[in-house]
C-alpha positions in Angstrom: -41.7 -67.4 41.0 -41.8 -63.6 41.9 -38.0 -63.3 41.3 -38.3 -65.1 37.9 -41.1 -62.6 36.9 -39.0 -59.7 38.1 -35.9 -61.0 36.1 -38.1 -61.2 33.0 -39.4 -57.7 33.6 -35.8 -56.4 34.0 -34.8 -58.2 30.8 -37.6 -56.6 28.8 -37.0 -53.2 30.3 -33.3 -53.4 29.3 -34.2 -54.4 25.7 -36.8 -51.6 25.6 -34.4 -48.9 26.8 -31.8 -50.1 24.3 -34.4 -49.9 21.5 -35.4 -46.5 22.8 -31.8 -45.3 22.2 -31.8 -47.0 18.8 -35.1 -45.5 17.8 -33.5 -42.0 17.6 -36.4 -40.3 19.4 -39.1 -42.5 17.8 -38.0 -41.6 14.3 -37.1 -45.2 13.3 -40.1 -47.6 13.1 -38.8 -51.0 14.2 -36.8 -49.9 17.2 -39.8 -47.8 18.3 -42.1 -50.8 18.0 -39.6 -53.0 19.9 -39.4 -50.3 22.6 -43.2 -50.1 23.1 -43.8 -53.9 23.0 -40.9 -54.7 25.4 -41.9 -51.9 27.9 -45.5 -53.3 27.9 -44.1 -56.8 28.5 -41.8 -55.5 31.3 -44.7 -53.8 33.1 -46.8 -57.0 32.7 -44.1 -59.2 34.4 -43.5 -56.5 37.0 -47.2 -56.7 37.9 -46.8 -60.4 38.4 -43.9 -59.8 40.8 -46.1 -57.3 42.6 -48.6 -60.0 43.6 -45.9 -61.4 45.9 -43.5 -58.6 46.7 -43.8 -55.0 48.0 -43.8 -52.3 45.4 -40.8 -50.4 46.9 -38.7 -53.6 46.7 -39.8 -54.5 43.2 -39.3 -51.0 41.9 -35.9 -50.7 43.6 -34.6 -53.9 42.1 -36.2 -53.3 38.7 -34.9 -49.8 38.2 -31.6 -50.4 39.9 -30.6 -53.4 37.8 -32.1 -51.7 34.7 -29.7 -48.8 35.3 -26.7 -51.0 35.7 -27.5 -53.2 32.7 -28.4 -50.3 30.4 -25.2 -48.5 31.5 -23.2 -51.6 30.5 -25.0 -51.8 27.2 -24.5 -48.1 26.5 -20.8 -48.6 27.2 -20.4 -51.6 24.9 -23.0 -51.0 22.1 -23.2 -47.2 22.0 -19.6 -46.4 23.1 -20.9 -44.2 25.9 -18.0 -43.9 28.4 -18.6 -43.5 32.1 -16.3 -41.6 34.5 -15.2 -42.8 38.0 -18.1 -41.1 39.7 -20.6 -42.9 37.5 -19.0 -46.3 38.2 -19.1 -45.5 41.9 -22.7 -44.6 41.7 -23.5 -47.9 39.8 -21.6 -49.8 42.5 -23.7 -48.1 45.2 -26.9 -49.0 43.4 -25.8 -52.7 43.2 -24.9 -52.5 46.9 -28.3 -51.2 47.8 -30.0 -54.0 45.8 -27.8 -56.6 47.6 -28.7 -55.1 51.0 -32.4 -55.2 50.2 -32.2 -58.8 49.0 -29.8 -60.2 51.6 -30.9 -58.4 54.8 -34.4 -56.8 54.4 -37.3 -58.7 55.9 -39.6 -57.0 53.4 -38.0 -59.0 50.5 -39.2 -62.6 50.1 -36.3 -65.1 50.5 
């Protein structure tokens, strides 16, 4: 259950950040509304995950996967290209998330 809540939180955070880019600094109404609503939903589901998991683990996974997903969306949707160092950094973030999930005793398995 905590991982499902965390996945939903990451989904809403990714939608919210995409809407934030589309809102053009909150000058467009509907993307701005979507941003606010999805960020609120993201924090709600993250709070559910926090009932069962440690805050550092939740935040590392939430922010790390959010960075990776929004980078992919930026690349595909907004044509924002990444250089080799950015790709390496994203790979390192994913590696860190995998290490926490697979080997840490602080993460529920």
